[in-house]
C-alpha positions in Angstrom: -14.7 1.3 14.5 -11.3 1.7 12.4 -9.2 -1.0 11.9 -6.6 -2.7 11.1 -5.0 -6.3 9.7 -2.9 -8.3 7.8 -4.8 -10.6 5.2 -4.3 -14.2 4.6 -4.1 -15.0 1.0 -8.2 -16.7 1.9 -9.5 -13.4 2.8 -7.2 -11.4 -0.2 -10.0 -13.4 -2.5 -12.8 -13.3 0.0 -11.8 -9.2 -0.6 -11.1 -8.9 -3.9 -14.1 -6.9 -5.0 -13.2 -5.1 -2.5 -10.3 -4.8 -2.9 -10.2 -4.0 -6.8 -12.9 -1.1 -6.3 -10.1 0.6 -4.3 -6.5 -0.2 -6.6 -10.1 1.3 -9.3 -10.3 4.5 -7.0 -7.6 5.4 -6.3 -5.7 5.1 -9.2 -8.5 6.5 -11.5 -8.7 9.2 -8.8 -5.0 10.0 -10.3 -2.8 8.3 -7.2 0.8 7.4 -9.1 0.9 3.6 -7.9 2.0 1.9 -11.2 -1.3 1.9 -12.7 -2.3 4.1 -15.4 -6.6 5.2 -15.2 -8.8 4.1 -16.7 -7.8 0.9 -15.0 -10.5 -2.0 -16.1 -11.7 -4.6 -12.5 -9.8 -7.5 -14.4 -6.6 -5.7 -14.5 -7.1 -5.0 -11.7 -8.3 -8.1 -10.1 -5.6 -10.0 -12.0 -3.0 -7.8 -10.2 -4.3 -9.3 -7.3 -5.1 -12.5 -7.6 -0.7 -12.1 -8.3 -0.8 -10.6 -4.4 -2.6 -12.9 -3.1 -0.2 -15.7 -4.5 2.9 -13.7 -3.5 1.5 -13.3 0.1 1.0 -17.6 -0.2 4.7 -17.9 -1.6 6.1 -15.5 1.7 7.1 -12.8 -0.2 4.4 -9.7 0.4 2.7 -8.9 3.8 -0.3 -6.4 2.9 -2.3 -5.0 5.8 -6.1 -3.7 5.1 -7.7 -0.9 7.2 -11.8 -1.8 7.6 -14.7 0.5 8.3 -16.8 -1.1 10.9 -16.1 -4.1 13.4 -14.6 -6.7 12.0 -14.9 -9.2 15.9 -18.3 -8.5 16.2 -19.6 -11.7 14.1 -21.0 -10.0 11.5 -17.5 -8.5 10.0 -19.4 -8.0 5.9 -20.5 -4.8 7.5 -16.8 -3.9 7.9 -15.7 -2.8 4.4 -12.0 -2.2 3.5 -10.8 1.8 3.5 -7.1 1.2 2.4 -4.3 -1.1 2.5 -0.6 -1.3 2.4 1.9 -3.8 1.6 5.4 -4.7 2.5 8.2 -6.5 -0.4 9.3 -9.3 2.2 11.7 -9.6 -0.8 14.1 -13.5 -0.7 17.3 -11.8 -2.1 19.7 -10.9 -1.6 21.0 -12.0 1.9 22.7 -9.0 2.3 19.7 -7.1 2.5 17.2 -9.3 4.6 17.4 -6.6 6.5 15.4 -4.1 4.8 12.2 -3.9 3.1 9.9 -1.6 0.6 6.9 0.3 1.6 3.5 -0.2 -1.8 0.6 0.5 -2.3 -1.0 2.8 0.7 -4.3 3.6 -0.7 -6.9 5.2 0.8 -10.3 5.1 -0.3 -11.3 9.1 -1.5 -14.4 8.8 0.2 -12.3 7.7 3.5 -9.1 10.6 3.0 -7.9 13.3 5.6 -9.5 11.1 8.0 -5.6 9.7 9.3 -6.1 6.5 7.7 -2.8 6.6 6.0 -1.1 7.4 9.2 -2.2 4.4 11.0 -2.0 2.4 8.2 1.6 2.6 8.5 1.9 3.3 12.0 0.8 -0.7 11.4 3.7 -0.9 8.4 6.4 0.3 10.4 4.5 -2.0 12.8 4.5 -5.1 10.9 8.0 -4.7 9.6 9.7 -4.8 12.6 7.7 -8.1 13.4 9.7 -9.4 10.7 12.7 -8.7 11.6 13.4 -5.7 9.3 15.3 -2.3 10.3 15.0 -0.7 6.5 12.1 0.7 4.9 12.2 2.6 1.6 9.2 3.4 -0.5 9.4 5.8 -3.6 6.2 8.5 -3.8 4.9 10.8 -6.5 7.2 14.3 -6.3 4.6 17.0 -5.3 1.9 14.9 -4.0 -0.1 14.4 -0.8 2.0 11.1 -0.3 4.9 13.0 -0.1 3.3 15.1 3.2 2.7 11.5 4.9 5.5 10.1 4.3 7.8 13.0 5.9 4.8 13.1 9.0 5.5 10.0 9.8 9.6 9.9 9.9 10.9 9.1 6.5 13.5 11.2 4.8 14.3 12.1 1.8 17.1 9.8 0.0 16.9 11.5 -3.6 14.5 12.3 -6.6 14.9 10.3 -9.9 13.3 13.1 -12.8 11.2 11.4 -15.1 10.5 8.1 -13.6 7.2 7.4 -14.7 3.8 8.4 -16.6 1.3 10.5 -14.8 -2.6 9.9 -15.8 -2.5 12.8 -18.6 0.7 10.6 -19.9 3.5 13.0 -18.4 6.1 11.9 -17.2 7.0 12.4 -12.8 9.6 12.8 -10.9 9.5 10.6 -8.2 11.0 11.2 -4.7 12.3 8.2 -3.0 12.3 7.4 1.2 13.5 5.7 3.8 13.1 5.1 7.5 15.3 3.2 9.8 13.6 1.3 12.3 
């Protein structure tokens, strides 16, 4: 059973080890999500602590995909297999209708099961509930994530050449997408 939940600060802390493992799995597997492999547990834990502080300040929303039943009284049997985030900026005043989708991750052991698509649908619903009408995101050009984003209704806005380093140290292009809700 797959469930997607919005995580509280306490849940982020309770599941930090799983979130660290998820981040390490996707980064060490070559995903271009701000970090370079090999990603150590200390750096990943520091990142999730920063995220928890942003959630506490209302500046970020984190969704997690759980494999297992989180409602049966034994939530410890459910494990995090994916996550996605919304950056909720307080600035600028004329941009309060938009938000950025960030760090869409699915564990390598659970890919090709529709989890990424379910996370994207849930992140859109969460954005609507937060009063957002425009979503933006970026991803590595030529990555599997491009198919996920186009299949969920995102439109390519453009390509930025030589935007980031990949896992081998080569400069790669990023593709910017948007979706109006």
